[in-house]
Backbone as a chain_set.jsonl record, in Angstrom:
{"seq": "MSQPVLALSNASIFQGENMVLSDVSVSVEKGEFVYLIGKTGTGKSSFMKTLYGDLPLQEGEGNIVGYDLATLKEKDIPFLRRKLGVVFQDFKLLNDRTVHNNLVFVLTATGWKDKSAMESKINQVLDKVGMKTKAFKYPYQLSGGEQQRVAIARALLNDPELILADEPTGNLDPQTSVEVMEVLKEINQNGNTILMATHDYALLLKYPSKTLKCDENQIFEVVQKTV", "coords": {"N": [[-19.715, 16.252, -1.891], [-16.876, 14.476, -0.986], [-13.388, 14.949, -1.494], [-11.529, 12.97, -3.578], [-8.911, 10.369, -2.343], [-6.947, 9.951, -3.896], [-6.211, 11.176, -6.975], [-5.337, 11.112, -10.552], [-4.88, 12.941, -13.505], [-4.575, 12.99, -16.862], [-1.805, 11.94, -16.565], [1.492, 10.91, -16.912], [3.644, 8.383, -16.325], [6.801, 7.763, -15.655], [9.881, 5.654, -15.825], [12.829, 6.451, -15.256], [14.058, 7.543, -18.242], [12.254, 6.535, -19.758], [8.767, 6.337, -20.778], [6.399, 4.77, -19.057], [3.622, 4.568, -18.697], [1.02, 6.311, -20.107], [-1.285, 9.085, -20.197], [-2.873, 8.823, -17.952], [-5.743, 8.892, -16.014], [-7.181, 8.611, -13.31], [-9.21, 7.912, -10.379], [-9.525, 7.415, -6.672], [-11.647, 6.91, -4.219], [-12.349, 7.94, -0.863], [-12.53, 5.044, 1.341], [-12.806, 3.159, -0.494], [-11.742, -0.089, -1.985], [-9.563, -1.057, -4.145], [-8.141, -2.719, -6.844], [-5.046, -2.942, -8.677], [-4.071, -4.172, -11.585], [-2.486, -6.426, -13.84], [0.09, -7.329, -16.502], [3.462, -8.605, -15.581], [5.904, -5.858, -15.907], [4.282, -4.096, -16.991], [4.035, -1.801, -15.796], [3.032, -1.445, -13.052], [4.35, -1.146, -10.744], [6.061, 0.996, -11.275], [3.939, 2.865, -11.32], [3.064, 2.956, -8.662], [5.169, 3.376, -7.358], [5.499, 6.161, -8.016], [3.28, 7.124, -6.723], [3.92, 7.052, -4.087], [5.98, 8.72, -4.202], [8.5, 8.051, -4.771], [9.366, 8.113, -7.474], [9.401, 10.898, -9.582], [6.556, 12.689, -10.49], [6.188, 13.622, -13.808], [4.753, 14.682, -15.973], [1.392, 15.878, -16.455], [-1.242, 15.885, -14.064], [-1.331, 15.28, -10.543], [-2.981, 14.139, -7.355], [-2.607, 13.18, -4.145], [-3.646, 12.237, -1.256], [-3.957, 15.003, -0.357], [-1.538, 15.928, -1.279], [0.297, 17.37, -3.739], [1.456, 15.688, -6.594], [2.816, 16.761, -8.928], [4.395, 18.816, -8.102], [5.782, 17.866, -6.067], [8.111, 18.272, -3.565], [11.395, 17.089, -2.435], [11.939, 17.364, 0.422], [9.378, 17.179, 1.297], [8.47, 14.593, 0.973], [8.914, 12.457, 3.027], [6.841, 13.501, 4.953], [4.65, 13.12, 3.269], [4.628, 10.301, 3.112], [3.963, 9.7, 5.666], [1.26, 9.871, 5.603], [0.413, 7.803, 4.312], [0.041, 4.292, 4.06], [2.421, 1.914, 3.285], [2.805, -1.497, 1.718], [4.824, -3.872, 1.089], [6.209, -6.457, -1.45], [8.026, -7.795, -0.22], [8.104, -7.663, 2.502], [10.077, -5.948, 4.137], [10.998, -5.988, 6.886], [12.792, -5.16, 9.583], [15.279, -7.476, 10.653], [17.124, -7.343, 12.711], [15.818, -6.91, 14.808], [12.932, -7.179, 17.229], [9.322, -7.897, 16.371], [7.934, -5.893, 17.83], [9.958, -3.823, 18.31], [10.382, -3.212, 15.603], [8.261, -1.785, 14.913], [8.174, -0.073, 17.007], [10.567, 1.519, 16.049], [9.613, 2.498, 13.397], [7.493, 4.328, 14.347], [9.091, 6.127, 16.277], [10.962, 7.233, 14.073], [8.842, 8.706, 12.919], [8.068, 10.82, 14.477], [6.932, 10.31, 16.845], [6.785, 10.522, 20.416], [5.88, 10.009, 23.161], [5.836, 7.18, 25.254], [3.9, 5.677, 26.198], [1.87, 6.177, 24.83], [2.798, 5.308, 22.199], [3.149, 2.451, 22.711], [0.37, 1.737, 23.358], [-0.528, 1.998, 20.764], [1.124, 0.39, 19.079], [-0.013, -2.156, 20.296], [-2.687, -2.012, 19.599], [-2.307, -1.933, 16.657], [-1.079, -4.574, 16.133], [-3.097, -6.159, 17.121], [-5.162, -5.739, 15.146], [-4.079, -7.203, 13.228], [-3.935, -9.741, 14.086], [-1.69, -10.37, 15.345], [-0.754, -10.016, 18.05], [0.252, -11.786, 20.083], [2.785, -12.078, 19.211], [4.668, -10.261, 19.343], [7.094, -10.308, 20.522], [8.938, -11.597, 19.065], [11.579, -12.087, 16.542], [11.537, -11.005, 12.978], [12.652, -13.222, 11.439], [11.897, -15.496, 12.549], [9.212, -15.863, 11.899], [6.564, -16.98, 9.976], [6.059, -16.363, 6.371], [3.395, -15.263, 5.826], [2.94, -14.301, 8.528], [4.84, -12.237, 8.698], [4.09, -10.625, 6.513], [1.597, -9.88, 7.743], [2.67, -8.39, 10.081], [3.844, -6.285, 8.461], [1.53, -5.139, 7.514], [0.553, -4.235, 9.808], [2.513, -2.379, 10.403], [1.973, -0.712, 8.448], [-0.234, 0.521, 9.374], [0.119, 2.293, 11.469], [0.317, 5.235, 11.587], [-2.187, 6.093, 11.248], [-3.019, 5.75, 8.255], [-4.344, 7.462, 5.3], [-4.573, 6.453, 2.963], [-3.676, 3.131, 1.927], [-1.212, 1.826, 0.212], [-0.573, -1.249, -1.328], [1.809, -3.143, -2.602], [1.853, -5.734, -4.526], [1.315, -7.605, -2.358], [0.741, -10.193, -1.664], [2.48, -11.614, -2.998], [4.585, -13.189, -2.635], [3.594, -15.406, -1.108], [2.237, -18.473, -0.491], [-0.962, -20.045, -2.147], [-2.922, -20.559, 0.175], [-1.937, -18.9, 2.42], [-2.036, -16.406, 1.123], [-4.826, -15.882, 0.752], [-5.272, -15.591, 3.461], [-4.036, -13.198, 4.369], [-5.333, -11.315, 2.519], [-8.031, -11.653, 3.779], [-7.147, -10.19, 6.406], [-6.617, -7.64, 4.993], [-8.895, -7.076, 3.706], [-10.798, -6.96, 5.965], [-9.539, -4.677, 7.382], [-10.076, -2.675, 5.47], [-13.03, -2.589, 5.507], [-13.436, -1.677, 7.852], [-12.929, 0.959, 7.251], [-10.457, 1.924, 6.208], [-8.937, 3.078, 3.242], [-7.702, 1.304, 0.452], [-5.362, 0.634, -2.084], [-4.346, -1.946, -4.093], [-1.75, -3.506, -5.755], [-1.8, -6.186, -7.842], [-1.026, -9.541, -9.212], [-2.336, -11.789, -9.067], [-4.952, -13.38, -9.916], [-6.813, -15.33, -8.968], [-7.453, -14.172, -6.448], [-8.968, -12.02, -7.019], [-11.033, -12.965, -8.166], [-12.152, -14.243, -5.893], [-12.481, -12.172, -4.222], [-13.861, -9.904, -5.271], [-13.784, -6.52, -6.567], [-13.654, -2.996, -7.28], [-11.463, -2.516, -10.126], [-8.441, -1.48, -11.68], [-6.418, -1.837, -14.688], [-3.4, -2.066, -15.899], [-2.245, -1.956, -19.022], [-0.741, -2.025, -22.364], [0.739, 0.626, -22.141], [-1.478, 2.075, -20.658], [-3.816, 2.954, -18.039], [-6.669, 1.529, -17.4], [-10.329, 1.137, -16.097], [-11.57, -1.943, -15.439], [-14.353, -3.989, -16.054], [-15.554, -6.584, -13.823], [-15.821, -9.288, -14.712], [-14.459, -9.448, -16.975], [-11.731, -9.489, -16.734]], "CA": [[-18.948, 15.059, -2.13], [-15.42, 14.595, -0.432], [-12.383, 14.982, -2.404], [-10.764, 11.701, -3.591], [-7.874, 10.536, -1.707], [-6.231, 9.967, -4.903], [-6.798, 11.404, -8.278], [-4.537, 11.814, -11.53], [-5.562, 13.449, -14.609], [-3.676, 13.001, -17.808], [-0.619, 11.957, -16.072], [2.533, 10.121, -17.675], [4.418, 7.786, -15.591], [8.307, 7.631, -16.219], [10.989, 5.041, -15.163], [14.141, 7.057, -15.904], [13.874, 8.236, -19.472], [11.174, 5.61, -20.315], [7.655, 6.602, -20.455], [5.796, 3.448, -19.0], [2.318, 4.498, -18.723], [0.64, 7.755, -20.673], [-2.515, 9.701, -20.247], [-3.514, 8.168, -16.958], [-6.801, 9.545, -15.3], [-7.786, 7.334, -12.233], [-9.307, 8.316, -8.951], [-9.72, 6.493, -5.804], [-12.505, 7.709, -3.236], [-12.374, 7.381, 0.506], [-13.274, 3.722, 1.725], [-12.699, 2.057, -1.467], [-10.791, -1.148, -1.974], [-9.121, -0.936, -5.622], [-7.126, -3.335, -7.491], [-4.317, -2.586, -9.808], [-3.581, -5.53, -12.325], [-1.541, -6.219, -15.364], [1.385, -8.333, -16.388], [4.609, -8.031, -15.089], [6.428, -5.15, -16.828], [3.123, -3.186, -17.743], [3.926, -0.237, -15.129], [2.229, -1.537, -11.815], [5.417, -0.831, -9.738], [6.33, 2.282, -11.54], [2.899, 3.615, -10.971], [2.988, 2.826, -7.182], [6.606, 4.369, -6.672], [4.97, 7.457, -8.345], [2.16, 7.567, -5.82], [4.633, 7.413, -2.73], [6.975, 9.809, -4.237], [9.855, 7.194, -5.198], [9.533, 8.673, -8.864], [8.574, 12.023, -9.792], [5.375, 12.843, -11.797], [6.887, 14.68, -14.933], [3.739, 14.955, -16.881], [-0.026, 15.767, -16.015], [-1.789, 16.499, -12.695], [-1.579, 14.25, -9.586], [-2.937, 14.631, -5.962], [-2.767, 11.967, -3.241], [-3.887, 12.581, 0.372], [-3.638, 16.398, -0.171], [-0.359, 16.43, -1.753], [0.525, 17.719, -5.489], [2.568, 15.006, -7.0], [3.469, 17.296, -9.994], [5.227, 19.848, -7.641], [6.174, 17.469, -4.619], [9.629, 18.296, -3.054], [12.007, 15.877, -1.583], [11.673, 17.359, 1.686], [8.019, 16.867, 1.677], [7.894, 13.067, 0.696], [8.516, 11.962, 4.423], [5.35, 13.793, 5.307], [3.318, 12.393, 2.512], [4.422, 8.816, 3.531], [3.204, 9.221, 6.875], [-0.039, 9.753, 5.5], [0.119, 6.869, 3.474], [0.565, 3.208, 4.452], [2.875, 1.213, 2.031], [3.006, -2.8, 2.072], [5.656, -4.385, 0.041], [5.902, -7.756, -1.566], [9.169, -8.646, 0.68], [7.812, -7.172, 3.741], [10.981, -5.03, 4.637], [11.073, -5.722, 8.123], [14.309, -5.091, 10.157], [15.761, -8.797, 11.134], [17.824, -7.64, 13.987], [15.056, -6.298, 16.112], [11.614, -7.767, 17.341], [8.274, -7.326, 15.803], [7.601, -4.737, 18.75], [10.945, -2.89, 18.027], [10.16, -2.856, 14.408], [7.091, -0.887, 15.138], [8.877, 1.388, 17.649], [11.588, 2.353, 15.238], [8.805, 3.54, 12.485], [6.834, 5.255, 15.247], [10.119, 6.895, 16.584], [11.199, 7.757, 13.029], [7.939, 9.621, 12.132], [8.08, 11.784, 15.337], [6.525, 9.97, 18.174], [7.651, 10.551, 21.5], [5.114, 9.595, 24.281], [6.083, 6.119, 25.222], [2.695, 4.841, 26.553], [1.074, 6.209, 23.412], [3.388, 4.475, 21.288], [2.787, 1.139, 23.418], [-0.901, 1.577, 22.988], [-0.756, 1.94, 19.378], [1.609, -0.727, 18.735], [-0.881, -3.157, 20.777], [-3.725, -1.924, 18.57], [-2.277, -2.354, 15.191], [-0.928, -5.957, 16.174], [-4.388, -6.886, 17.523], [-5.968, -5.776, 14.196], [-3.827, -8.254, 12.099], [-3.944, -11.031, 14.669], [-0.464, -10.699, 15.634], [-0.597, -9.274, 19.223], [1.181, -12.469, 20.814], [4.079, -12.589, 18.42], [5.311, -9.148, 19.284], [8.49, -10.597, 21.016], [9.6, -12.504, 17.997], [12.202, -11.611, 15.573], [10.768, -11.566, 11.827], [12.925, -14.734, 10.641], [10.955, -16.672, 13.39], [7.793, -16.041, 11.773], [6.035, -17.441, 8.496], [5.799, -15.438, 5.496], [2.207, -14.605, 6.234], [3.07, -13.709, 9.794], [5.628, -11.268, 8.504], [3.146, -9.711, 6.018], [0.641, -9.416, 8.643], [3.356, -7.444, 10.707], [4.001, -5.2, 7.546], [0.426, -4.448, 7.349], [0.47, -3.619, 11.122], [3.325, -1.221, 10.458], [1.382, 0.263, 7.61], [-1.388, 1.094, 9.987], [0.756, 2.946, 12.54], [0.18, 6.398, 11.822], [-3.721, 6.154, 10.65], [-3.09, 6.527, 6.863], [-5.608, 8.102, 4.678], [-4.511, 5.474, 1.924], [-2.749, 2.054, 2.125], [-0.74, 1.272, -0.886], [-0.148, -2.575, -1.17], [2.441, -3.496, -3.783], [1.738, -7.229, -4.599], [1.308, -8.108, -0.653], [0.614, -11.709, -1.69], [3.456, -12.106, -4.183], [5.79, -14.004, -2.26], [2.905, -16.269, -0.49], [1.318, -19.716, -1.02], [-2.653, -19.668, -2.12], [-3.651, -20.323, 1.361], [-1.697, -17.663, 3.01], [-2.532, -15.124, 0.542], [-6.455, -15.812, 1.357], [-5.563, -15.158, 5.004], [-3.44, -11.862, 4.246], [-6.374, -10.812, 1.97], [-8.753, -11.589, 4.815], [-6.923, -8.97, 6.952], [-6.78, -6.291, 4.393], [-10.635, -6.742, 3.56], [-11.369, -6.35, 7.2], [-8.966, -3.286, 7.368], [-11.094, -1.951, 4.423], [-14.259, -2.456, 6.016], [-13.371, -0.614, 9.052], [-12.785, 2.393, 6.848], [-9.393, 2.237, 5.488], [-8.705, 2.878, 1.835], [-6.708, 0.425, -0.176], [-4.98, 0.292, -3.63], [-3.454, -3.165, -4.089], [-1.254, -4.068, -7.089], [-1.4, -7.735, -7.711], [-1.181, -10.537, -10.513], [-3.195, -12.811, -8.387], [-6.388, -13.199, -10.432], [-7.669, -15.907, -8.03], [-7.986, -13.343, -5.472], [-9.915, -11.027, -7.703], [-12.304, -13.737, -8.168], [-12.526, -14.586, -4.619], [-12.897, -10.982, -3.489], [-14.205, -8.867, -6.284], [-13.757, -5.194, -6.227], [-13.123, -2.085, -8.283], [-10.202, -3.067, -10.652], [-7.804, -0.964, -12.607], [-5.612, -2.649, -15.437], [-2.08, -1.637, -16.556], [-1.848, -2.726, -20.461], [-0.411, -1.129, -23.617], [1.044, 1.904, -21.672], [-2.71, 2.572, -20.231], [-4.588, 2.239, -17.119], [-8.36, 1.725, -17.394], [-10.946, 0.413, -15.222], [-12.266, -3.24, -16.128], [-15.503, -4.867, -15.559], [-14.802, -7.687, -13.174], [-16.0, -10.797, -15.514], [-13.52, -9.455, -18.336], [-10.565, -9.618, -16.04]], "C": [[-17.531, 15.514, -1.6], [-14.481, 14.335, -1.621], [-11.707, 13.525, -2.357], [-9.561, 11.734, -3.033], [-6.592, 10.319, -2.646], [-6.831, 10.379, -6.184], [-5.727, 11.904, -9.309], [-5.16, 11.89, -12.743], [-4.27, 13.561, -15.885], [-2.077, 12.897, -17.402], [0.487, 10.891, -16.959], [3.514, 9.703, -16.634], [5.774, 7.444, -16.22], [8.981, 6.543, -15.332], [12.094, 5.434, -15.783], [13.628, 7.938, -17.158], [12.637, 7.542, -20.113], [9.738, 5.894, -19.924], [6.782, 5.051, -20.26], [4.21, 3.55, -19.086], [2.051, 6.097, -19.221], [-0.967, 7.889, -20.386], [-3.498, 8.992, -19.26], [-4.439, 9.088, -16.158], [-7.505, 8.616, -14.499], [-8.238, 8.195, -11.123], [-9.871, 7.26, -7.961], [-10.559, 7.139, -4.637], [-12.364, 7.008, -1.827], [-13.102, 6.109, 0.817], [-13.199, 2.764, 0.765], [-11.624, 1.034, -1.422], [-10.391, -1.284, -3.495], [-7.944, -1.957, -5.977], [-6.457, -2.661, -8.476], [-3.598, -3.991, -10.535], [-2.936, -5.301, -13.389], [-0.274, -7.109, -15.11], [2.585, -7.774, -15.845], [5.534, -7.115, -16.452], [5.391, -4.112, -17.55], [3.257, -1.832, -16.789], [3.48, -0.338, -13.871], [3.228, -0.734, -10.885], [5.745, 0.514, -9.941], [5.209, 3.567, -10.872], [2.609, 3.771, -9.224], [4.004, 3.561, -6.682], [6.294, 5.719, -7.045], [4.318, 8.056, -7.281], [2.957, 7.853, -4.225], [6.0, 8.082, -2.863], [8.569, 9.099, -4.337], [10.173, 7.682, -6.443], [8.662, 9.798, -9.011], [7.556, 12.074, -10.866], [5.651, 14.026, -12.861], [5.766, 15.213, -15.792], [2.298, 14.836, -16.32], [-0.036, 16.201, -14.517], [-1.893, 15.075, -11.735], [-1.807, 14.674, -8.14], [-3.203, 13.216, -5.08], [-2.642, 12.466, -1.838], [-3.527, 13.969, 0.664], [-2.406, 16.88, -0.663], [-0.029, 16.302, -3.146], [1.543, 16.866, -5.906], [3.389, 15.758, -7.922], [4.484, 18.481, -9.28], [5.792, 19.342, -6.263], [7.797, 17.49, -4.314], [10.23, 17.091, -2.459], [11.548, 16.017, -0.027], [10.074, 17.148, 2.278], [7.524, 15.216, 1.577], [8.174, 12.257, 2.252], [7.173, 12.173, 5.038], [4.256, 13.162, 4.539], [3.402, 10.841, 2.955], [3.847, 8.437, 4.865], [1.589, 9.4, 6.787], [-0.626, 8.584, 4.557], [0.825, 5.504, 4.339], [1.236, 2.381, 3.293], [3.346, -0.156, 2.551], [3.782, -3.182, 0.974], [5.69, -5.855, -0.127], [7.046, -8.325, -0.679], [9.228, -8.099, 1.891], [8.763, -6.017, 4.323], [10.938, -4.95, 6.184], [12.631, -5.918, 8.343], [14.673, -6.509, 10.955], [16.425, -8.637, 12.358], [17.093, -7.044, 14.957], [13.58, -7.13, 16.049], [10.666, -7.209, 16.57], [8.211, -5.937, 16.623], [8.551, -3.657, 18.232], [11.135, -2.463, 16.556], [9.237, -1.692, 14.285], [7.577, 0.354, 15.918], [9.628, 2.378, 16.744], [10.716, 3.292, 13.993], [8.275, 4.601, 13.203], [7.953, 6.52, 15.687], [10.654, 7.874, 15.523], [10.136, 8.796, 12.399], [7.407, 10.544, 13.361], [7.249, 11.57, 16.766], [7.369, 9.924, 19.265], [7.205, 10.019, 23.061], [5.392, 7.95, 24.355], [4.909, 5.178, 25.464], [2.008, 5.073, 25.523], [1.386, 5.27, 22.417], [3.131, 2.911, 21.642], [1.478, 0.674, 23.017], [-1.032, 1.596, 21.474], [-0.3, 0.756, 18.511], [0.514, -2.117, 19.012], [-2.06, -3.161, 19.859], [-3.563, -2.356, 17.44], [-1.847, -3.707, 15.118], [-2.218, -6.695, 16.335], [-5.353, -6.838, 16.179], [-5.526, -6.878, 13.149], [-3.277, -9.464, 13.004], [-2.554, -11.345, 15.114], [0.162, -10.288, 17.091], [0.33, -10.149, 20.099], [2.509, -12.949, 20.189], [5.054, -11.25, 18.532], [6.776, -9.133, 19.818], [9.414, -11.204, 20.18], [10.294, -11.748, 16.868], [11.452, -12.079, 13.975], [11.116, -12.886, 11.003], [12.387, -15.769, 11.546], [9.52, -16.83, 13.143], [7.695, -16.582, 10.279], [6.057, -16.275, 7.755], [4.53, -14.778, 5.572], [2.141, -13.936, 7.452], [3.789, -12.457, 9.548], [4.762, -10.219, 7.691], [2.142, -9.336, 6.996], [1.283, -8.229, 9.508], [3.574, -6.167, 9.835], [2.77, -4.305, 7.582], [0.116, -3.56, 8.678], [1.289, -2.182, 10.989], [2.753, -0.187, 9.472], [0.389, 1.156, 8.111], [-1.013, 1.972, 11.055], [0.19, 4.459, 12.721], [-1.4, 6.834, 11.042], [-3.627, 6.808, 9.277], [-4.414, 6.63, 6.303], [-5.625, 7.122, 3.402], [-3.587, 4.474, 2.369], [-2.427, 1.809, 0.619], [-0.014, -0.076, -0.715], [0.357, -3.103, -2.422], [2.644, -5.032, -4.003], [2.074, -7.828, -3.205], [1.394, -9.507, -0.736], [1.466, -12.272, -2.627], [4.402, -13.174, -3.826], [4.95, -15.351, -1.133], [2.265, -17.536, -1.173], [-0.089, -19.179, -1.035], [-3.288, -19.368, -0.801], [-3.31, -19.01, 2.422], [-2.119, -16.31, 2.48], [-4.041, -14.998, 0.917], [-6.383, -15.223, 2.7], [-4.861, -13.526, 5.224], [-4.696, -10.942, 3.678], [-7.62, -10.662, 3.048], [-8.583, -10.249, 5.69], [-7.144, -7.98, 6.186], [-8.373, -5.904, 4.107], [-11.274, -6.14, 4.968], [-10.798, -5.064, 7.435], [-10.038, -2.343, 6.678], [-12.587, -1.825, 5.047], [-14.421, -1.676, 7.372], [-12.814, 0.711, 8.444], [-11.515, 2.812, 6.247], [-9.536, 1.976, 3.837], [-7.528, 2.253, 1.421], [-6.66, 0.423, -1.513], [-3.852, -0.754, -3.495], [-3.146, -3.663, -5.668], [-1.153, -5.667, -6.789], [-1.495, -8.475, -9.011], [-1.802, -11.632, -10.189], [-4.518, -12.833, -8.742], [-7.274, -13.998, -9.4], [-8.341, -15.083, -6.93], [-9.028, -12.346, -5.745], [-11.415, -11.727, -7.548], [-13.048, -13.914, -6.936], [-13.227, -13.382, -3.757], [-13.087, -9.796, -4.359], [-14.349, -7.573, -5.932], [-13.34, -4.201, -7.382], [-11.648, -2.459, -8.869], [-9.686, -2.023, -11.757], [-6.885, -1.874, -13.419], [-4.735, -1.621, -16.088], [-2.134, -2.675, -17.882], [-1.788, -1.71, -21.6], [0.085, 0.343, -23.127], [-0.273, 2.851, -20.98], [-2.986, 1.876, -18.93], [-5.906, 2.465, -17.175], [-9.201, 0.891, -16.559], [-11.715, -0.812, -15.996], [-13.453, -3.662, -15.481], [-15.126, -6.149, -14.946], [-14.794, -8.955, -14.154], [-15.031, -10.666, -16.536], [-12.035, -9.512, -17.716], [-9.671, -10.577, -16.71]], "O": [[-17.094, 16.657, -1.732], [-14.782, 13.611, -2.57], [-11.391, 12.985, -1.297], [-8.941, 12.798, -3.038], [-5.436, 10.476, -2.252], [-7.943, 9.939, -6.476], [-5.192, 12.989, -9.081], [-5.944, 11.007, -13.093], [-3.213, 14.169, -15.72], [-1.236, 13.669, -17.865], [-0.05, 10.061, -17.693], [4.19, 10.565, -16.073], [5.795, 6.847, -17.296], [8.669, 6.509, -14.142], [12.43, 4.867, -16.823], [12.881, 8.906, -17.017], [12.072, 8.127, -21.037], [9.45, 5.704, -18.743], [6.571, 4.317, -21.225], [3.585, 2.594, -19.546], [2.762, 7.007, -18.795], [-1.738, 6.929, -20.365], [-4.636, 8.637, -19.566], [-3.915, 10.065, -15.624], [-8.37, 7.88, -14.975], [-7.614, 9.24, -10.937], [-10.59, 6.343, -8.359], [-9.951, 8.047, -4.069], [-12.282, 5.791, -1.664], [-14.305, 6.084, 0.558], [-13.477, 1.595, 1.036], [-10.594, 1.315, -0.809], [-11.326, -1.813, -4.097], [-6.885, -1.923, -5.351], [-7.061, -1.838, -9.165], [-2.724, -4.675, -10.003], [-2.777, -4.188, -13.891], [0.234, -7.49, -14.055], [2.71, -6.563, -15.666], [5.76, -7.543, -17.584], [5.697, -3.436, -18.532], [2.571, -0.851, -17.078], [3.455, 0.76, -13.314], [2.839, 0.291, -10.325], [5.76, 1.271, -8.97], [5.429, 4.62, -10.273], [1.967, 4.698, -8.732], [3.865, 4.313, -5.717], [6.854, 6.57, -6.352], [4.569, 9.189, -6.87], [2.597, 8.706, -3.414], [6.905, 8.08, -2.027], [9.601, 9.67, -3.984], [11.386, 7.73, -6.647], [7.473, 9.803, -8.694], [7.711, 11.563, -11.975], [5.324, 15.197, -12.669], [5.97, 16.3, -16.332], [1.979, 13.791, -15.751], [0.893, 16.726, -13.904], [-2.417, 14.028, -12.116], [-1.011, 15.462, -7.629], [-3.977, 12.335, -5.454], [-1.643, 13.024, -1.384], [-2.91, 14.256, 1.69], [-2.116, 18.071, -0.555], [-0.068, 15.207, -3.706], [2.672, 17.25, -5.6], [4.604, 15.565, -7.876], [5.332, 19.003, -10.003], [6.209, 20.135, -5.419], [8.573, 16.711, -4.867], [9.535, 16.171, -2.028], [10.981, 15.144, 0.631], [9.738, 17.0, 3.453], [6.468, 14.751, 2.007], [7.396, 11.328, 2.465], [6.49, 11.279, 5.537], [3.192, 12.759, 5.008], [2.369, 10.196, 3.136], [3.393, 7.343, 5.199], [0.813, 9.13, 7.703], [-1.787, 8.465, 4.165], [1.822, 5.58, 5.058], [0.524, 2.181, 2.309], [4.084, -0.232, 3.533], [3.408, -2.813, -0.14], [5.303, -6.57, 0.797], [6.903, -9.519, -0.417], [10.326, -8.002, 2.439], [8.208, -5.141, 4.987], [10.844, -3.84, 6.707], [13.447, -6.532, 7.657], [14.199, -6.525, 12.091], [16.424, -9.584, 13.144], [17.667, -6.639, 15.968], [13.16, -7.634, 15.008], [10.91, -6.13, 16.029], [8.452, -4.899, 16.005], [8.063, -2.637, 17.745], [11.889, -1.538, 16.252], [9.507, -0.725, 13.573], [7.421, 1.522, 15.562], [9.458, 3.593, 16.65], [11.011, 4.447, 13.686], [8.497, 5.752, 12.829], [7.689, 7.7, 15.458], [10.827, 9.063, 15.787], [10.465, 9.599, 11.526], [6.281, 11.02, 13.217], [6.994, 12.456, 17.581], [8.49, 9.418, 19.223], [8.005, 9.699, 23.94], [5.093, 7.394, 23.299], [4.908, 4.036, 25.004], [1.376, 4.093, 25.126], [0.569, 4.549, 21.845], [2.901, 2.173, 20.684], [1.283, -0.416, 22.48], [-2.008, 0.944, 21.104], [-0.923, 0.229, 17.589], [0.269, -2.945, 18.134], [-2.43, -4.225, 19.363], [-4.403, -3.115, 16.957], [-2.154, -4.254, 14.058], [-2.41, -7.756, 15.741], [-6.218, -7.704, 16.04], [-6.318, -7.396, 12.362], [-2.271, -10.086, 12.663], [-2.235, -12.525, 15.259], [1.378, -10.236, 17.275], [1.142, -9.573, 20.823], [3.162, -13.933, 20.536], [6.096, -11.195, 17.879], [7.546, -8.191, 19.633], [10.592, -11.34, 20.509], [9.687, -10.854, 16.277], [10.938, -13.18, 13.78], [10.381, -13.493, 10.225], [12.478, -16.945, 11.194], [8.741, -17.553, 13.765], [8.664, -16.592, 9.519], [6.075, -15.19, 8.336], [4.584, -13.568, 5.355], [1.347, -13.001, 7.553], [3.378, -11.497, 10.2], [4.69, -9.061, 8.103], [1.878, -8.136, 6.935], [0.628, -7.203, 9.691], [3.504, -5.064, 10.377], [2.814, -3.077, 7.657], [-0.428, -2.455, 8.658], [0.84, -1.102, 11.372], [2.983, 1.015, 9.602], [0.095, 2.24, 7.607], [-1.975, 2.473, 11.637], [-0.301, 4.852, 13.779], [-1.549, 7.85, 10.363], [-3.97, 7.963, 9.025], [-5.411, 6.034, 6.713], [-6.7, 7.004, 2.814], [-2.703, 4.816, 3.154], [-3.357, 1.601, -0.159], [1.026, -0.121, -0.058], [-0.427, -3.497, -3.286], [3.702, -5.513, -3.597], [3.093, -8.497, -3.035], [2.102, -10.088, 0.087], [1.218, -13.392, -3.075], [4.921, -13.932, -4.646], [5.65, -16.118, -0.473], [1.842, -17.509, -2.328], [-0.498, -18.255, -0.332], [-3.966, -18.373, -0.545], [-4.132, -18.332, 3.038], [-2.462, -15.339, 3.154], [-4.413, -13.93, 1.404], [-7.258, -14.457, 3.105], [-5.192, -12.805, 6.166], [-5.035, -9.939, 4.305], [-8.161, -9.561, 3.141], [-9.46, -9.391, 5.783], [-7.994, -7.211, 6.637], [-8.916, -4.807, 4.237], [-12.016, -5.164, 5.073], [-11.627, -4.204, 7.731], [-10.692, -1.463, 7.239], [-13.166, -0.745, 4.936], [-15.462, -1.17, 7.791], [-12.253, 1.505, 9.199], [-11.418, 3.95, 5.788], [-10.063, 1.006, 3.292], [-6.435, 2.548, 1.903], [-7.676, 0.249, -2.186], [-2.754, -0.569, -2.97], [-3.95, -4.059, -6.511], [-0.615, -6.23, -5.835], [-2.111, -7.912, -9.916], [-1.852, -12.529, -11.031], [-5.325, -12.335, -7.957], [-8.319, -13.5, -8.981], [-9.504, -15.238, -6.558], [-9.815, -11.905, -4.907], [-12.469, -11.312, -7.067], [-14.269, -13.792, -6.838], [-14.14, -13.474, -2.936], [-12.466, -8.757, -4.134], [-15.06, -7.359, -4.949], [-12.718, -4.631, -8.353], [-10.732, -2.68, -8.077], [-10.448, -1.725, -12.676], [-6.503, -2.838, -12.754], [-5.119, -0.603, -16.663], [-2.079, -3.902, -17.8], [-2.575, -0.779, -21.764], [-0.259, 1.267, -23.864], [-0.167, 4.063, -20.792], [-2.647, 0.733, -18.625], [-6.324, 3.609, -16.998], [-8.708, -0.203, -16.285], [-12.367, -0.625, -17.023], [-13.466, -3.661, -14.25], [-14.333, -6.84, -15.586], [-13.741, -9.57, -14.324], [-14.672, -11.714, -17.073], [-11.149, -9.597, -18.567], [-8.565, -10.829, -16.231]]}, "num_chains": 1, "name": "protein.A"}
């Protein structure tokens, strides 16, 4: 049996001095699509931030894509993030450069130097999300759904072992949310592991999958019909 890409055991998640989640024991296996649900303020974002090194894991054990979260040093965080793809609710694209140059920026920042390999990778990820013809556009010239597709393409650049999607449809209308989910599900079917925080229960009903719930300082797996 292969190692899970994410495993936490008896972990406590803190936001500053405040403990927001306690005794968290969860695992995500390679190839899974896992939802993380819960009301606003129940700790979803703090949990995600702990996974990509924005918040330290202060108590318990945690391992993500081969990194020990309990002993993670600041100098290791950029290397951890190269093995993760992170998709945010607000896209976080650079408005002063084109879609293509947004992706060049990330590749350069993560150590790519071969220009033809960079071009090939950019074409590949934009093709995966249906945005190959929009590479010359600036983010402000795109719809919200198109911007999120570019953000997903950006998350795929370094062939991540795990994609963390934090409310990726939170700023989108229902139809666009479905379009973005179709992209994420297709990527998952192609072998990418995805953990997606969401409060959009309509998507869970339309695309049922393993679901973790944040509630009363705990995270636990829920049976789909009781969501």
